[in-house]
A tleap script that builds the chain and sets N, CA, C and O, in Angstrom:
source leaprc.protein.ff14SB
mol = sequence {
  NMET VAL PRO ARG GLU GLU PRO ALA GLY VAL
  LEU VAL VAL GLN HIE THR PRO HIE GLU GLY
  PRO HIE ALA LEU TRP THR ALA LEU GLU ALA
  ALA GLY LEU PRO VAL ARG VAL CYS ARG THR
  GLY GLU GLY ASP PRO VAL PRO SER SER PRO
  VAL GLY PRO ALA ALA LEU VAL VAL THR GLY
  GLU PRO ALA ALA ALA TYR GLU ASP ALA SER
  SER SER ALA PRO ARG ALA ALA GLN LEU ALA
  LEU PRO ARG ALA ALA LEU GLU ALA GLU VAL
  PRO VAL LEU GLY VAL GLY LEU GLY ALA ARG
  LEU LEU ALA VAL VAL GLY GLY GLY THR ALA
  ARG PRO GLY GLU ALA PRO ARG ILE CGLY
}
set mol.1.N position { -229.701 50.629 49.054 }
set mol.1.CA position { -229.456 51.807 49.861 }
set mol.1.C position { -228.873 52.902 48.955 }
set mol.1.O position { -227.961 52.644 48.170 }
set mol.2.N position { -229.401 54.112 49.071 }
set mol.2.CA position { -228.930 55.248 48.292 }
set mol.2.C position { -227.682 55.810 48.958 }
set mol.2.O position { -227.685 56.061 50.163 }
set mol.3.N position { -226.597 56.014 48.176 }
set mol.3.CA position { -225.388 56.570 48.796 }
set mol.3.C position { -225.643 57.979 49.299 }
set mol.3.O position { -226.322 58.779 48.656 }
set mol.4.N position { -225.081 58.261 50.466 }
set mol.4.CA position { -225.221 59.579 51.065 }
set mol.4.C position { -224.287 60.548 50.364 }
set mol.4.O position { -223.091 60.287 50.236 }
set mol.5.N position { -224.834 61.660 49.915 }
set mol.5.CA position { -224.038 62.654 49.221 }
set mol.5.C position { -223.421 63.605 50.242 }
set mol.5.O position { -224.118 64.142 51.102 }
set mol.6.N position { -222.126 63.804 50.140 }
set mol.6.CA position { -221.447 64.743 51.025 }
set mol.6.C position { -221.830 66.164 50.635 }
set mol.6.O position { -221.960 66.463 49.448 }
set mol.7.N position { -222.015 67.056 51.627 }
set mol.7.CA position { -222.347 68.436 51.271 }
set mol.7.C position { -221.167 69.103 50.573 }
set mol.7.O position { -220.009 68.893 50.935 }
set mol.8.N position { -221.482 69.905 49.574 }
set mol.8.CA position { -220.433 70.649 48.886 }
set mol.8.C position { -219.886 71.697 49.842 }
set mol.8.O position { -220.617 72.230 50.677 }
set mol.9.N position { -218.624 71.983 49.718 }
set mol.9.CA position { -217.982 72.912 50.638 }
set mol.9.C position { -218.025 74.353 50.177 }
set mol.9.O position { -218.592 74.694 49.139 }
set mol.10.N position { -217.403 75.179 50.991 }
set mol.10.CA position { -217.307 76.603 50.734 }
set mol.10.C position { -215.835 76.960 50.651 }
set mol.10.O position { -215.050 76.604 51.530 }
set mol.11.N position { -215.463 77.666 49.592 }
set mol.11.CA position { -214.096 78.144 49.437 }
set mol.11.C position { -214.020 79.555 49.996 }
set mol.11.O position { -214.776 80.432 49.579 }
set mol.12.N position { -213.110 79.779 50.940 }
set mol.12.CA position { -212.882 81.103 51.505 }
set mol.12.C position { -211.530 81.589 51.020 }
set mol.12.O position { -210.515 80.935 51.259 }
set mol.13.N position { -211.505 82.731 50.341 }
set mol.13.CA position { -210.253 83.354 49.919 }
set mol.13.C position { -209.910 84.391 50.967 }
set mol.13.O position { -210.587 85.410 51.102 }
set mol.14.N position { -208.838 84.114 51.712 }
set mol.14.CA position { -208.410 84.970 52.817 }
set mol.14.C position { -207.121 85.675 52.400 }
set mol.14.O position { -206.086 85.033 52.221 }
set mol.15.N position { -207.192 87.001 52.247 }
set mol.15.CA position { -206.054 87.760 51.748 }
set mol.15.C position { -205.006 88.059 52.814 }
set mol.15.O position { -203.813 88.077 52.514 }
set mol.16.N position { -205.424 88.290 54.035 }
set mol.16.CA position { -204.485 88.565 55.132 }
set mol.16.C position { -204.919 87.772 56.361 }
set mol.16.O position { -206.107 87.490 56.515 }
set mol.17.N position { -203.988 87.409 57.234 }
set mol.17.CA position { -204.338 86.576 58.394 }
set mol.17.C position { -205.416 87.179 59.294 }
set mol.17.O position { -206.236 86.439 59.837 }
set mol.18.N position { -205.437 88.492 59.465 }
set mol.18.CA position { -206.415 89.102 60.374 }
set mol.18.C position { -207.774 89.345 59.714 }
set mol.18.O position { -208.703 89.799 60.382 }
set mol.19.N position { -207.906 89.057 58.431 }
set mol.19.CA position { -209.173 89.243 57.713 }
set mol.19.C position { -209.783 87.886 57.357 }
set mol.19.O position { -210.104 87.637 56.195 }
set mol.20.N position { -209.941 87.023 58.334 }
set mol.20.CA position { -210.435 85.672 58.088 }
set mol.20.C position { -211.938 85.552 58.188 }
set mol.20.O position { -212.627 86.554 58.379 }
set mol.21.N position { -212.464 84.333 58.063 }
set mol.21.CA position { -213.912 84.121 58.070 }
set mol.21.C position { -214.547 84.162 59.455 }
set mol.21.O position { -215.770 84.266 59.552 }
set mol.22.N position { -213.773 84.086 60.520 }
set mol.22.CA position { -214.213 84.215 61.915 }
set mol.22.C position { -215.587 83.585 62.177 }
set mol.22.O position { -215.734 82.368 62.056 }
set mol.23.N position { -216.598 84.395 62.536 }
set mol.23.CA position { -217.924 83.871 62.897 }
set mol.23.C position { -218.584 83.146 61.726 }
set mol.23.O position { -219.359 82.212 61.928 }
set mol.24.N position { -218.278 83.575 60.513 }
set mol.24.CA position { -218.833 82.903 59.338 }
set mol.24.C position { -218.380 81.450 59.302 }
set mol.24.O position { -219.167 80.560 58.980 }
set mol.25.N position { -217.120 81.209 59.628 }
set mol.25.CA position { -216.577 79.849 59.667 }
set mol.25.C position { -217.413 78.985 60.619 }
set mol.25.O position { -217.797 77.866 60.276 }
set mol.26.N position { -217.686 79.508 61.804 }
set mol.26.CA position { -218.474 78.782 62.797 }
set mol.26.C position { -219.856 78.440 62.250 }
set mol.26.O position { -220.342 77.323 62.431 }
set mol.27.N position { -220.489 79.407 61.578 }
set mol.27.CA position { -221.825 79.179 61.026 }
set mol.27.C position { -221.793 78.135 59.913 }
set mol.27.O position { -222.682 77.287 59.833 }
set mol.28.N position { -220.777 78.191 59.057 }
set mol.28.CA position { -220.674 77.222 57.969 }
set mol.28.C position { -220.458 75.815 58.518 }
set mol.28.O position { -221.077 74.860 58.049 }
set mol.29.N position { -219.586 75.691 59.504 }
set mol.29.CA position { -219.353 74.376 60.113 }
set mol.29.C position { -220.600 73.870 60.813 }
set mol.29.O position { -220.899 72.678 60.749 }
set mol.30.N position { -221.336 74.753 61.483 }
set mol.30.CA position { -222.576 74.350 62.159 }
set mol.30.C position { -223.607 73.857 61.145 }
set mol.30.O position { -224.431 72.998 61.460 }
set mol.31.N position { -223.559 74.399 59.934 }
set mol.31.CA position { -224.465 73.966 58.868 }
set mol.31.C position { -223.980 72.679 58.206 }
set mol.31.O position { -224.649 72.149 57.319 }
set mol.32.N position { -222.821 72.174 58.630 }
set mol.32.CA position { -222.295 70.941 58.061 }
set mol.32.C position { -221.576 71.129 56.741 }
set mol.32.O position { -221.374 70.163 56.005 }
set mol.33.N position { -221.185 72.361 56.427 }
set mol.33.CA position { -220.485 72.628 55.172 }
set mol.33.C position { -218.977 72.653 55.392 }
set mol.33.O position { -218.483 73.444 56.195 }
set mol.34.N position { -218.247 71.803 54.692 }
set mol.34.CA position { -216.795 71.847 54.805 }
set mol.34.C position { -216.267 73.188 54.291 }
set mol.34.O position { -216.781 73.736 53.316 }
set mol.35.N position { -215.244 73.701 54.953 }
set mol.35.CA position { -214.648 74.974 54.572 }
set mol.35.C position { -213.209 74.732 54.142 }
set mol.35.O position { -212.431 74.094 54.852 }
set mol.36.N position { -212.869 75.253 52.965 }
set mol.36.CA position { -211.490 75.216 52.482 }
set mol.36.C position { -211.016 76.659 52.382 }
set mol.36.O position { -211.681 77.493 51.768 }
set mol.37.N position { -209.867 76.955 52.985 }
set mol.37.CA position { -209.359 78.325 52.986 }
set mol.37.C position { -208.151 78.428 52.065 }
set mol.37.O position { -207.202 77.650 52.165 }
set mol.38.N position { -208.209 79.403 51.170 }
set mol.38.CA position { -207.084 79.748 50.300 }
set mol.38.C position { -206.453 80.996 50.906 }
set mol.38.O position { -207.037 82.078 50.857 }
set mol.39.N position { -205.269 80.845 51.471 }
set mol.39.CA position { -204.598 81.942 52.174 }
set mol.39.C position { -203.600 82.621 51.232 }
set mol.39.O position { -202.417 82.280 51.216 }
set mol.40.N position { -204.089 83.577 50.455 }
set mol.40.CA position { -203.236 84.235 49.467 }
set mol.40.C position { -202.111 85.026 50.115 }
set mol.40.O position { -201.028 85.144 49.542 }
set mol.41.N position { -202.353 85.569 51.304 }
set mol.41.CA position { -201.314 86.317 52.015 }
set mol.41.C position { -200.167 85.437 52.460 }
set mol.41.O position { -199.093 85.939 52.792 }
set mol.42.N position { -200.380 84.123 52.471 }
set mol.42.CA position { -199.334 83.175 52.837 }
set mol.42.C position { -198.785 82.447 51.612 }
set mol.42.O position { -198.039 81.476 51.740 }
set mol.43.N position { -199.161 82.924 50.421 }
set mol.43.CA position { -198.599 82.357 49.200 }
set mol.43.C position { -199.477 81.413 48.425 }
set mol.43.O position { -199.093 80.976 47.340 }
set mol.44.N position { -200.664 81.075 48.947 }
set mol.44.CA position { -201.565 80.217 48.175 }
set mol.44.C position { -202.023 80.969 46.919 }
set mol.44.O position { -202.405 82.136 47.009 }
set mol.45.N position { -201.990 80.326 45.766 }
set mol.45.CA position { -202.498 81.003 44.567 }
set mol.45.C position { -204.022 81.066 44.589 }
set mol.45.O position { -204.683 80.162 45.099 }
set mol.46.N position { -204.563 82.127 44.039 }
set mol.46.CA position { -206.020 82.243 43.914 }
set mol.46.C position { -206.454 81.273 42.823 }
set mol.46.O position { -205.936 81.337 41.708 }
set mol.47.N position { -207.394 80.376 43.119 }
set mol.47.CA position { -207.862 79.471 42.064 }
set mol.47.C position { -208.427 80.278 40.888 }
set mol.47.O position { -208.982 81.360 41.084 }
set mol.48.N position { -208.286 79.757 39.690 }
set mol.48.CA position { -208.766 80.483 38.522 }
set mol.48.C position { -210.242 80.231 38.252 }
set mol.48.O position { -210.868 80.965 37.487 }
set mol.49.N position { -210.804 79.195 38.877 }
set mol.49.CA position { -212.225 78.927 38.677 }
set mol.49.C position { -212.824 78.381 39.967 }
set mol.49.O position { -212.105 77.856 40.817 }
set mol.50.N position { -214.143 78.507 40.111 }
set mol.50.CA position { -214.815 78.049 41.326 }
set mol.50.C position { -215.274 76.603 41.258 }
set mol.50.O position { -216.231 76.241 41.941 }
set mol.51.N position { -214.629 75.767 40.461 }
set mol.51.CA position { -215.061 74.381 40.303 }
set mol.51.C position { -214.949 73.657 41.646 }
set mol.51.O position { -213.896 73.675 42.283 }
set mol.52.N position { -216.029 73.029 42.062 }
set mol.52.CA position { -216.019 72.235 43.281 }
set mol.52.C position { -216.844 72.808 44.408 }
set mol.52.O position { -217.785 72.151 44.854 }
set mol.53.N position { -216.537 74.019 44.902 }
set mol.53.CA position { -217.286 74.494 46.060 }
set mol.53.C position { -218.712 74.911 45.706 }
set mol.53.O position { -219.008 75.290 44.573 }
set mol.54.N position { -219.587 74.830 46.713 }
set mol.54.CA position { -220.975 75.247 46.532 }
set mol.54.C position { -221.108 76.755 46.648 }
set mol.54.O position { -222.091 77.334 46.186 }
set mol.55.N position { -220.118 77.392 47.264 }
set mol.55.CA position { -220.155 78.838 47.447 }
set mol.55.C position { -218.738 79.361 47.613 }
set mol.55.O position { -217.807 78.611 47.906 }
set mol.56.N position { -218.599 80.666 47.419 }
set mol.56.CA position { -217.315 81.342 47.532 }
set mol.56.C position { -217.463 82.519 48.484 }
set mol.56.O position { -218.434 83.272 48.409 }
set mol.57.N position { -216.487 82.672 49.385 }
set mol.57.CA position { -216.424 83.831 50.274 }
set mol.57.C position { -215.081 84.498 50.025 }
set mol.57.O position { -214.043 83.838 50.050 }
set mol.58.N position { -215.099 85.811 49.782 }
set mol.58.CA position { -213.872 86.569 49.566 }
set mol.58.C position { -213.775 87.599 50.676 }
set mol.58.O position { -214.649 88.455 50.812 }
set mol.59.N position { -212.705 87.521 51.479 }
set mol.59.CA position { -212.537 88.438 52.603 }
set mol.59.C position { -211.752 89.675 52.169 }
set mol.59.O position { -211.479 89.861 50.984 }
set mol.60.N position { -211.399 90.505 53.124 }
set mol.60.CA position { -210.767 91.783 52.833 }
set mol.60.C position { -209.257 91.792 52.959 }
set mol.60.O position { -208.618 90.784 53.262 }
set mol.61.N position { -208.721 92.967 52.714 }
set mol.61.CA position { -207.298 93.260 52.894 }
set mol.61.C position { -207.159 94.775 52.932 }
set mol.61.O position { -208.108 95.484 52.598 }
set mol.62.N position { -206.000 95.287 53.332 }
set mol.62.CA position { -205.847 96.745 53.451 }
set mol.62.C position { -205.971 97.525 52.141 }
set mol.62.O position { -206.422 98.670 52.166 }
set mol.63.N position { -205.592 96.955 51.010 }
set mol.63.CA position { -205.670 97.696 49.743 }
set mol.63.C position { -207.124 97.881 49.332 }
set mol.63.O position { -207.983 97.065 49.664 }
set mol.64.N position { -207.385 98.949 48.615 }
set mol.64.CA position { -208.730 99.213 48.097 }
set mol.64.C position { -208.912 98.485 46.770 }
set mol.64.O position { -207.936 98.069 46.144 }
set mol.65.N position { -210.158 98.335 46.345 }
set mol.65.CA position { -210.458 97.615 45.104 }
set mol.65.C position { -209.920 98.336 43.879 }
set mol.65.O position { -209.714 97.707 42.841 }
set mol.66.N position { -209.688 99.636 43.974 }
set mol.66.CA position { -209.167 100.399 42.840 }
set mol.66.C position { -207.646 100.467 42.849 }
set mol.66.O position { -207.052 101.068 41.953 }
set mol.67.N position { -206.999 99.857 43.855 }
set mol.67.CA position { -205.537 99.783 43.942 }
set mol.67.C position { -205.097 98.364 43.613 }
set mol.67.O position { -205.898 97.431 43.674 }
set mol.68.N position { -203.814 98.201 43.262 }
set mol.68.CA position { -203.309 96.840 43.102 }
set mol.68.C position { -203.165 96.247 44.499 }
set mol.68.O position { -202.999 96.979 45.475 }
set mol.69.N position { -203.226 94.945 44.592 }
set mol.69.CA position { -203.178 94.260 45.877 }
set mol.69.C position { -201.920 94.619 46.646 }
set mol.69.O position { -200.851 94.796 46.063 }
set mol.70.N position { -202.058 94.724 47.964 }
set mol.70.CA position { -200.917 95.105 48.784 }
set mol.70.C position { -200.169 93.903 49.355 }
set mol.70.O position { -198.938 93.890 49.376 }
set mol.71.N position { -200.895 92.911 49.810 }
set mol.71.CA position { -200.233 91.852 50.561 }
set mol.71.C position { -200.535 90.452 50.054 }
set mol.71.O position { -200.156 89.470 50.693 }
set mol.72.N position { -201.198 90.346 48.937 }
set mol.72.CA position { -201.577 89.007 48.490 }
set mol.72.C position { -201.480 88.913 46.980 }
set mol.72.O position { -200.536 89.428 46.381 }
set mol.73.N position { -202.431 88.269 46.374 }
set mol.73.CA position { -202.411 88.012 44.928 }
set mol.73.C position { -202.626 89.293 44.130 }
set mol.73.O position { -203.218 90.247 44.634 }
set mol.74.N position { -202.149 89.319 42.894 }
set mol.74.CA position { -202.401 90.483 42.028 }
set mol.74.C position { -203.900 90.720 41.848 }
set mol.74.O position { -204.693 89.779 41.873 }
set mol.75.N position { -204.273 91.968 41.667 }
set mol.75.CA position { -205.688 92.325 41.571 }
set mol.75.C position { -206.391 91.554 40.448 }
set mol.75.O position { -207.542 91.152 40.618 }
set mol.76.N position { -205.731 91.339 39.313 }
set mol.76.CA position { -206.365 90.600 38.211 }
set mol.76.C position { -206.802 89.209 38.670 }
set mol.76.O position { -207.888 88.755 38.310 }
set mol.77.N position { -205.978 88.535 39.452 }
set mol.77.CA position { -206.332 87.199 39.961 }
set mol.77.C position { -207.453 87.294 40.982 }
set mol.77.O position { -208.323 86.425 41.033 }
set mol.78.N position { -207.440 88.349 41.800 }
set mol.78.CA position { -208.498 88.525 42.796 }
set mol.78.C position { -209.848 88.784 42.134 }
set mol.78.O position { -210.886 88.405 42.678 }
set mol.79.N position { -209.844 89.420 40.978 }
set mol.79.CA position { -211.084 89.693 40.257 }
set mol.79.C position { -211.561 88.495 39.434 }
set mol.79.O position { -212.764 88.312 39.245 }
set mol.80.N position { -210.631 87.688 38.949 }
set mol.80.CA position { -210.983 86.582 38.053 }
set mol.80.C position { -211.850 85.528 38.738 }
set mol.80.O position { -212.796 85.026 38.133 }
set mol.81.N position { -211.544 85.187 39.988 }
set mol.81.CA position { -212.297 84.122 40.662 }
set mol.81.C position { -213.752 84.518 40.919 }
set mol.81.O position { -214.646 83.757 40.551 }
set mol.82.N position { -214.035 85.675 41.535 }
set mol.82.CA position { -215.456 86.001 41.708 }
set mol.82.C position { -216.187 86.195 40.382 }
set mol.82.O position { -217.377 85.896 40.285 }
set mol.83.N position { -215.496 86.686 39.372 }
set mol.83.CA position { -216.117 86.829 38.044 }
set mol.83.C position { -216.510 85.451 37.521 }
set mol.83.O position { -217.629 85.265 37.043 }
set mol.84.N position { -215.595 84.481 37.610 }
set mol.84.CA position { -215.884 83.119 37.141 }
set mol.84.C position { -217.005 82.493 37.966 }
set mol.84.O position { -217.840 81.764 37.430 }
set mol.85.N position { -217.026 82.776 39.272 }
set mol.85.CA position { -218.088 82.235 40.125 }
set mol.85.C position { -219.450 82.783 39.716 }
set mol.85.O position { -220.423 82.033 39.640 }
set mol.86.N position { -219.525 84.086 39.450 }
set mol.86.CA position { -220.793 84.661 39.006 }
set mol.86.C position { -221.244 84.038 37.692 }
set mol.86.O position { -222.419 83.715 37.521 }
set mol.87.N position { -220.299 83.871 36.760 }
set mol.87.CA position { -220.633 83.276 35.469 }
set mol.87.C position { -221.115 81.839 35.627 }
set mol.87.O position { -221.976 81.386 34.873 }
set mol.88.N position { -220.561 81.118 36.607 }
set mol.88.CA position { -220.949 79.722 36.845 }
set mol.88.C position { -222.149 79.620 37.793 }
set mol.88.O position { -222.569 78.517 38.145 }
set mol.89.N position { -222.698 80.766 38.206 }
set mol.89.CA position { -223.830 80.829 39.131 }
set mol.89.C position { -223.533 80.190 40.482 }
set mol.89.O position { -224.404 79.578 41.100 }
set mol.90.N position { -222.290 80.343 40.928 }
set mol.90.CA position { -221.884 79.915 42.266 }
set mol.90.C position { -222.127 81.108 43.198 }
set mol.90.O position { -221.653 82.206 42.905 }
set mol.91.N position { -222.839 80.930 44.297 }
set mol.91.CA position { -223.081 82.044 45.213 }
set mol.91.C position { -221.760 82.611 45.744 }
set mol.91.O position { -220.834 81.866 46.063 }
set mol.92.N position { -221.693 83.945 45.834 }
set mol.92.CA position { -220.487 84.630 46.299 }
set mol.92.C position { -220.865 85.611 47.394 }
set mol.92.O position { -221.819 86.377 47.258 }
set mol.93.N position { -220.105 85.577 48.484 }
set mol.93.CA position { -220.229 86.566 49.551 }
set mol.93.C position { -218.913 87.315 49.625 }
set mol.93.O position { -217.858 86.709 49.810 }
set mol.94.N position { -218.969 88.621 49.483 }
set mol.94.CA position { -217.783 89.448 49.615 }
set mol.94.C position { -217.848 90.215 50.915 }
set mol.94.O position { -218.872 90.817 51.237 }
set mol.95.N position { -216.748 90.199 51.674 }
set mol.95.CA position { -216.670 90.904 52.946 }
set mol.95.C position { -215.559 91.940 52.838 }
set mol.95.O position { -214.430 91.596 52.488 }
set mol.96.N position { -215.858 93.198 53.131 }
set mol.96.CA position { -214.850 94.247 53.032 }
set mol.96.C position { -214.400 94.411 51.594 }
set mol.96.O position { -215.209 94.677 50.705 }
set mol.97.N position { -213.097 94.251 51.370 }
set mol.97.CA position { -212.577 94.342 50.003 }
set mol.97.C position { -213.293 93.349 49.095 }
set mol.97.O position { -213.548 93.653 47.930 }
set mol.98.N position { -213.618 92.173 49.611 }
set mol.98.CA position { -214.315 91.178 48.809 }
set mol.98.C position { -215.630 91.700 48.262 }
set mol.98.O position { -215.992 91.379 47.131 }
set mol.99.N position { -216.357 92.502 49.040 }
set mol.99.CA position { -217.610 93.088 48.576 }
set mol.99.C position { -217.350 94.095 47.461 }
set mol.99.O position { -218.107 94.166 46.493 }
set mol.100.N position { -216.284 94.868 47.599 }
set mol.100.CA position { -215.965 95.848 46.560 }
set mol.100.C position { -215.488 95.168 45.281 }
set mol.100.O position { -215.816 95.614 44.182 }
set mol.101.N position { -214.714 94.089 45.419 }
set mol.101.CA position { -214.298 93.327 44.229 }
set mol.101.C position { -215.523 92.746 43.532 }
set mol.101.O position { -215.611 92.759 42.304 }
set mol.102.N position { -216.456 92.244 44.313 }
set mol.102.CA position { -217.684 91.682 43.759 }
set mol.102.C position { -218.476 92.757 43.013 }
set mol.102.O position { -219.052 92.486 41.959 }
set mol.103.N position { -218.505 93.959 43.551 }
set mol.103.CA position { -219.190 95.060 42.863 }
set mol.103.C position { -218.529 95.346 41.516 }
set mol.103.O position { -219.217 95.568 40.520 }
set mol.104.N position { -217.201 95.340 41.483 }
set mol.104.CA position { -216.473 95.611 40.239 }
set mol.104.C position { -216.762 94.533 39.198 }
set mol.104.O position { -217.048 94.854 38.045 }
set mol.105.N position { -216.693 93.259 39.589 }
set mol.105.CA position { -216.932 92.195 38.600 }
set mol.105.C position { -218.399 92.142 38.177 }
set mol.105.O position { -218.728 91.607 37.118 }
set mol.106.N position { -219.276 92.698 39.010 }
set mol.106.CA position { -220.684 92.755 38.658 }
set mol.106.C position { -221.038 93.957 37.786 }
set mol.106.O position { -222.202 94.159 37.440 }
set mol.107.N position { -220.025 94.759 37.429 }
set mol.107.CA position { -220.256 95.890 36.539 }
set mol.107.C position { -220.237 97.247 37.214 }
set mol.107.O position { -220.411 98.268 36.548 }
set mol.108.N position { -220.029 97.278 38.528 }
set mol.108.CA position { -219.974 98.545 39.247 }
set mol.108.C position { -218.566 99.111 39.260 }
set mol.108.O position { -217.683 98.631 38.550 }
set mol.109.N position { -218.370 100.122 40.063 }
set mol.109.CA position { -217.050 100.731 40.205 }
set mol.109.C position { -216.692 100.838 41.674 }
set mol.109.O position { -217.564 100.841 42.543 }
set mol.110.N position { -215.416 100.925 41.936 }
set mol.110.CA position { -214.909 101.182 43.287 }
set mol.110.C position { -213.993 102.391 43.169 }
set mol.110.O position { -213.103 102.435 42.320 }
set mol.111.N position { -214.224 103.362 44.030 }
set mol.111.CA position { -213.410 104.578 43.988 }
set mol.111.C position { -213.229 105.094 45.407 }
set mol.111.O position { -213.960 104.693 46.313 }
set mol.112.N position { -212.260 105.983 45.606 }
set mol.112.CA position { -212.052 106.511 46.958 }
set mol.112.C position { -213.286 107.265 47.454 }
set mol.112.O position { -213.959 107.954 46.687 }
set mol.113.N position { -213.566 107.124 48.738 }
set mol.113.CA position { -214.646 107.877 49.342 }
set mol.113.C position { -214.134 109.232 49.795 }
set mol.113.O position { -212.944 109.529 49.692 }
set mol.114.N position { -215.052 110.052 50.301 }
set mol.114.CA position { -214.678 111.381 50.763 }
set mol.114.C position { -214.054 111.341 52.150 }
set mol.114.O position { -213.252 112.213 52.485 }
set mol.115.N position { -214.400 110.364 52.954 }
set mol.115.CA position { -213.875 110.237 54.311 }
set mol.115.C position { -212.732 109.230 54.315 }
set mol.115.O position { -212.624 108.417 53.397 }
set mol.116.N position { -211.879 109.274 55.335 }
set mol.116.CA position { -210.795 108.276 55.415 }
set mol.116.C position { -211.358 106.862 55.512 }
set mol.116.O position { -212.415 106.645 56.106 }
set mol.117.N position { -210.655 105.917 54.932 }
set mol.117.CA position { -211.052 104.505 55.005 }
set mol.117.C position { -210.537 103.936 56.317 }
set mol.117.O position { -209.347 104.027 56.618 }
set mol.118.N position { -211.437 103.348 57.094 }
set mol.118.CA position { -211.069 102.783 58.397 }
set mol.118.C position { -211.517 101.332 58.422 }
set mol.118.O position { -212.695 101.037 58.221 }
set mol.119.N position { -210.572 100.418 58.672 }
set mol.119.CA position { -210.912 99.020 58.790 }
set mol.119.C position { -211.267 98.344 57.513 }
set mol.119.O position { -211.572 97.151 57.509 }
savepdb mol mol.pdb
quit
């Protein structure tokens, strides 16, 4: 009998309690993927590498990608994990600030827009 391989999980980096994976969590669980949440706003350190999970999700926070972090880990740590994930070819989904951090580590820039930032 061939041993059954457990599905690799998804690491979610949640910077603030109100910026969680919400509906995404439900979809990941429905797909049978274990979800591990790193709650940086509650003091969890941002992992330095994406070793282990099959994918990485980075959620948002009130600070912009061009500012230092407001309520969680220092910006350098927030940038290091998605950068390492890209280098290791681990799929990354950025939501809100996470999308802007992903743009920065992918070689883009994040700067203030002309309109007020909402949400």
